C-alpha positions in Angstrom: -16.2 27.2 0.2 -12.9 25.6 -0.9 -12.6 21.9 -1.9 -9.4 20.0 -2.8 -10.0 17.1 -5.1 -7.0 14.7 -5.5 -7.0 12.7 -8.6 -6.0 9.1 -7.7 -4.6 8.3 -11.1 -2.2 11.2 -11.3 -1.8 12.4 -7.8 -2.7 15.9 -8.9 -4.8 18.3 -6.9 -7.7 20.3 -8.3 -9.1 23.2 -6.3 -12.8 23.8 -6.5 -14.0 27.2 -5.4 -17.6 27.9 -4.6 -20.1 29.6 -2.3 -22.8 28.4 0.1 -25.6 29.4 -2.2 -26.4 30.1 -5.8 -29.7 31.8 -5.6 -28.7 35.0 -3.7 -30.8 37.7 -5.4 -28.4 40.4 -4.3 -25.9 39.1 -6.9 -28.3 39.9 -9.8 -26.8 42.8 -11.6 -23.3 42.2 -10.2 -22.4 38.5 -10.3 -25.3 37.6 -12.5 -26.5 39.7 -15.5 -29.3 42.2 -14.7 -32.8 40.8 -14.7 -31.6 37.2 -14.5 -34.6 34.9 -13.8 -34.4 32.8 -10.6 -34.7 29.6 -12.6 -31.5 30.3 -14.4 -29.3 31.2 -11.5 -27.8 27.7 -10.9 -26.9 27.5 -14.6 -25.3 31.0 -14.5 -23.5 30.2 -11.3 -22.1 26.9 -12.7 -20.5 28.9 -15.6 -18.4 30.9 -13.1 -17.6 28.6 -10.2 -17.0 24.9 -10.1 -18.9 23.9 -6.9 -21.6 25.0 -4.5 -22.7 23.9 -1.1 -26.0 22.0 -1.2 -27.5 23.8 1.8 -31.0 22.4 1.2 -29.8 18.9 2.2 -29.4 20.2 5.7 -33.2 20.7 6.0 -34.6 17.9 3.7 -33.4 15.4 1.1 -34.4 16.8 -2.3 -36.6 14.7 -4.6 -35.0 12.9 -7.5 -36.9 15.3 -9.8 -35.3 18.3 -8.1 -31.8 16.7 -8.4 -32.4 15.9 -12.1 -33.5 19.5 -12.6 -30.4 20.8 -10.9 -28.2 18.4 -13.0 -29.8 19.6 -16.2 -28.7 23.2 -15.4 -25.1 22.5 -14.4 -22.1 23.0 -16.6 -19.9 19.9 -17.2 -17.6 19.1 -14.3 -19.7 21.1 -11.8 -20.0 19.5 -8.4 -22.3 19.9 -5.4 -21.0 19.6 -1.8 -24.1 18.6 0.1 -24.5 19.4 3.8 -25.2 16.5 6.1 -28.8 16.5 7.2 -29.4 18.2 10.6 -31.0 15.0 11.8 -27.4 13.6 11.9 -25.5 16.7 12.9 -27.8 18.3 15.5 -29.6 15.4 17.2 -26.7 13.6 18.8 -26.3 10.9 16.2 -22.7 11.9 15.5 -20.6 11.3 18.5 -16.8 11.4 19.0 -15.0 8.1 19.6 
């Protein structure tokens, strides 16, 4: 995933690089330290990359408690890029003009 963030005040562009997931267990031992617990993967991910796709929002809107938990694990300046819910993208709600 690649996001361009344009600062309105300065006109500068910031590039945010990230992946579609943070909890991929195959990265433990390579991207994440060996034996990293699942509950620490978002925190570890946010120390290396600046954004992640919020894939869970495609299936359901997370609870405010879940969002607060994610926020507590993120490094400063880290950003989520949530997917639109499938009820909008796959049920004919979005239509071209």
